[in-house]
N, C-alpha and C positions, 0 to 999 in steps of 0.2 A: 357581287356579280350574280346574274341570273343563271343558275345551273341548268335550266331547261333549254337554254339557247344551244342549238346544234349547228355545227359548221362542217361543211364538206371541203376537204383539201384535195386538190387534184394536181399532182406534181410528179414528173417522171424521174427526178433526181432523188434517190432514196434518202440521202443525208439531209437535204433541204426539207423534204416532206416530213421526216421524223422530227426535225428541229421545230417546224411549225406546229406539229401535233403537240409536242412537249410544251411549247410556249402557251398554246391555247388551253390545254388541259390544266396547266398550273394556274391559269387565270380563271378557271371555273367553267369553261365551256366543255360541252360534249362534242367529240369529233368523230368523223368518218373520213377515211382517206383511201386513195387509189393512185395508180401511176399513169393513167391515160384517159383521154376524153370519152372513149367508148364505155369504159367501166364507170367513169364519173357520171355519165348520163343514166346508166342503169341504177346507180346508187341514189341519184337525185330523184328518180321516179319512185324508188322503193322507200327512201327515208324522208323525203320532203324536208330538207334541212332549212334552217332559218337564214343561212348565208352560205355562199360558195366562194372559195378562194382558189383560183385556177391559173396555172401556167399557160402561156400561149403556144410555144413550140413543144409539141409532144407527139409520140407515135400513135398509131391507130386513128386518132381523131384530135385535131388541134383545138386550142381554146376558142377560136372564132367559130368553128363549126359547132362546138358544144354550146356556146352562148346562143347561137341561132336556134338550136333545138330547144334550149331551156326557155327562151322567150316565146317560142311557138306553143309550148305545152300549156294546157289549160290550168294544170295544178302547179306548174313551176314558173310561170311567166313573171310572177312578182317577187321571186327570190332575189335578194340583193346579190350582185355578182361583182367580185373584185378580181381584176387581172393581176397576176404576179409574173413579172417578166424581166429579162435582162436586156430586152430591146428597148431603145429609147427614141426610135424614129417617130417623127410627128405623125406620119401616115398611120402607124399602128395605133397611136392614141386616138386619132380622129376616127379611124375605122371602128375601134372598140366602142367608143362613146356613141357613135351613130347607130351601132347595133344594140345598144342598151346596157353597156357596162356601167357600173356605178362608180368605179374608182380604179386607179392603177397604182401598184407599188413596184418600184424598180429594184431588182436585185443588184448588189447586196443591200440588205435593209437592216435597220435596228429593230429589236424586239418591240420597243415602244411605238415605233412607226406603224407596225402591223396592228398592234392592239388599238392604237388611236383611230386608225382607219376603220376597223371593225366596230368599235364602240360608237364612233360618230355615225356610221351607217345605221346601226340599230336605233340610235337616238332619233335620227331623222325619220325612220320608219314609224317609230312610236308617235312622233309629233304629227306625222301625216295621218295616222289612224285616229289620233285625238281630234284632229281637224274634221275628219269625216263624221265622227260621233257627234261633235258639236253642230255640224251642218245638218245632220239628220234630225237631231233633237230640237234645234232652235231655228232652223231655217237660214242661219247665217253663221259665219265664223266669229267667235269671240276672241280676238287677238290678245286682249289682256289676260284672259283665262289661260290661253296657251302659254304665254310668257311666264305666268305665275306657276304653271304646272311643270314646265320643262326648263325654266331658267334657274340661275344660281342666286341665292339671297346673300346680301351683304348689308351690314349695319354701318352707317357713317355718322360721325358726330358733326355738330354745327361747325361751319367754316371749312370742312373737308371738301376737296375737289373731286367730283364724279368723273368729269372728263375735261380736257383742256384744249383751247383753241390751237389749231395747227397740228394736232395729233391725229393719226389715222383712226378712223372709226372701226371698232371691232365688235360692238354689241349695240342692241337697242335696250331701253330701260323702262321698267314699270315701277312707279313709286307706290309702295304698299302703305307707308306711313311717313309722316314728316313732310318737309317742303324743300324745294330746290329752286334756285334762281339761275337763269342763263344770262350771262353778261358779255359785253365786249369792252375791251380796254383801249382807250384812245392813245395816240402817240404821246399825249401829255400826261398819261397815267390816270385819266379820269374814267370812272366806271359807268357804263350805260347798261341798265337792266333792260333786257329784251322781253323777258317773260318770267313768270313765276308758276311753278308746278306743285301740285299737291297729290294726295292719295288718289290712286286709279288713273293718274295721268301717265301718258305714254310718250316718251321722247327719245330722240336720237335717230329716228327712222328716216327723216328727210336727208340727213347727211349720208346715210347708207345708200340711199337711192340717187344721190347727187354726186358730189365730188369725192366722197369717201373720206374727206378731211374735215374735222370739226372747225366751224368758223365762229365758234363761241365757246365760252367756258361755263361749266355747270358747277355751282357751289351750293352746298347744303346750308340752309338758313334755319333749319329746325331738325334736330336729330332724326334720322330717317332710316327706314328699311327699304332697300331698293333691289329689285329683281333684274338681272341682266340675262339676255339671250344672245348667244353668239351670232354674228352676221350670217354665217353659212346656214344655220338652222332657220333664221328669220327669212332669208331669201328663198330657201327651199319651200317654206310654207307659202309665201306670197306667189311664187311662180307655179306652184302645183295646184292651187285652188282659186277659182275665179271669185268666189265669195270673199275670201281673205283679201284678194286684191281690191275688190270693190270697197270693202270696209276701210282699207288703207287710203284709197282715193278720197273717200268721204272725210277721213281725218285730215288729209292734206288740204282739201278744199275748205274745211272749217278753219284750219289754221291760217290759211291765206286770207279768208274773209275777216277774221279777227284782226290780223295785222293791217289790212286795208282800212278797216274801221278806225283803228287806233291812229293810223297816219292821217286820215281825214280830220279827225278831232284835233290832232296836233297841229295840222296845217291851218285849219279854219275855225276851230273852236276857241272861244275866249278862255281865259285862265280858269274862271270858276267852273265852266262846263267841263273842262279837261279834268280838273280835280274831282268833280262830282262823278263823272263817268267812271273814272278809275276806282274811286271808293266803292261804287256800286258793283263794278266788275269783281273786285277783290272780295267784297262782301258775299257775292253770289257763290264764289268759288271756295272761300276759306272760312266763312263764319263759324265760330265755335258755338255749337248747339247748346252747350251748358251756360256759357256766359253771354252769348249773343254778341260777342265782340269780334272785331276783325282780326286778321292775322297780325301778330306782333311784328312790326317792321320799323326799322329806324327811319326817321324823317328824311335823312339824306338819300336812303335807298328808295323810298317812295317817290321823292322828287326826281331821282334818276329814272325811275320807271315811267313817270309821266313826261319827263323831258323838260323840266323847269328848274329854276333855282330853288334851293332849300328854303331861303327866306320867303320866297313867294308862296311856297306850299304852306309854311307855318302861318303866314298871314291869312291865307285863304281858309284853312281849316279852323282857325280862330274865329273868322267871320261866320263860318257854318255853325260853330258851336253857339255863338251869340244869337244866331237866328233860329236856334233850337232844331237844326237839321241833324246834328250829330251830338254825341257826348264823348268826352275823353276822360278816362280814368286809368291811372298808372300807365300812361303812354299808349293805352289801347283805345281804339276808336269804335264806337257803337253808333250805327245809323238809327236815328229816331224817326225821321220823316222821309222814308224812302221815296215815296211818290213825288213829293215836292222837290227832293234832291235830283230825281231823275228828269224832271221837267222844268229845270231852271230856265227862265226867260233871258237871263243875262249873267 
């Protein structure tokens, strides 16, 4: 915990205020506290805390009046503000959020609920500041860099599931190393590969912006390190910065264009062109710089990705090898004549 983080607690009930102070100081925060909004405003001006936790119903000055003054102050307007209240009426929540409150915690509350709300707010502020720095230095938001910086890393072995079709989306993901395939399973149990992702690819965001439920399953096909960023942090980033939103829109547009191109080839391209285009696509994305070989992928998986029978794929790549367009060693494909493969006439 960062010991330099300071929190101002404003609560007129002594026992509750003292309990909050104890919880926060045991968690490594420095605290200031007082019993009403008037004193709270004076402390906020003098101490400029990193965050304020404030009750609504108080003598001298209530929480709404205090929030109004805090948001008007040049030096205090950006301080995160969390209301602590026993009131649960929707009008109070709506009024507080419209005035600029960042969160509500309803009494009685668990220690972990308070700490989670505070830590989440600090994390979001750090994420927002990071976005501003990136924007200033680069002219645009680097979403991948932000996910890498603020997300949580996990290592997954081959065949492990990253997320599953039908489950609620809780995060977006950035692949640091390894590879992941996204698939759908038919009623007959047949697997259809929708896409394959590798290092620096960013996935899961379309689900968050859409239904919120995964409509595909992501499976690791090569031991991977994956960074996940919670939905709340990702949405806060997107909706707080126009450049981040523009970057996301470009990613979505690119994704749609790639899917459309694939559908056109599947619908109108002959077998050889479909296989050739897919080999070039995978080669561009996953070629091993040391061996110059393609991603190691089972023939049935590659056939599923193209949308053809495995036997048809095997026959076609065998023809390509005979024509010296590709080479195959130990199951790995290497493109020999990329230009000719790309411009097949039939």
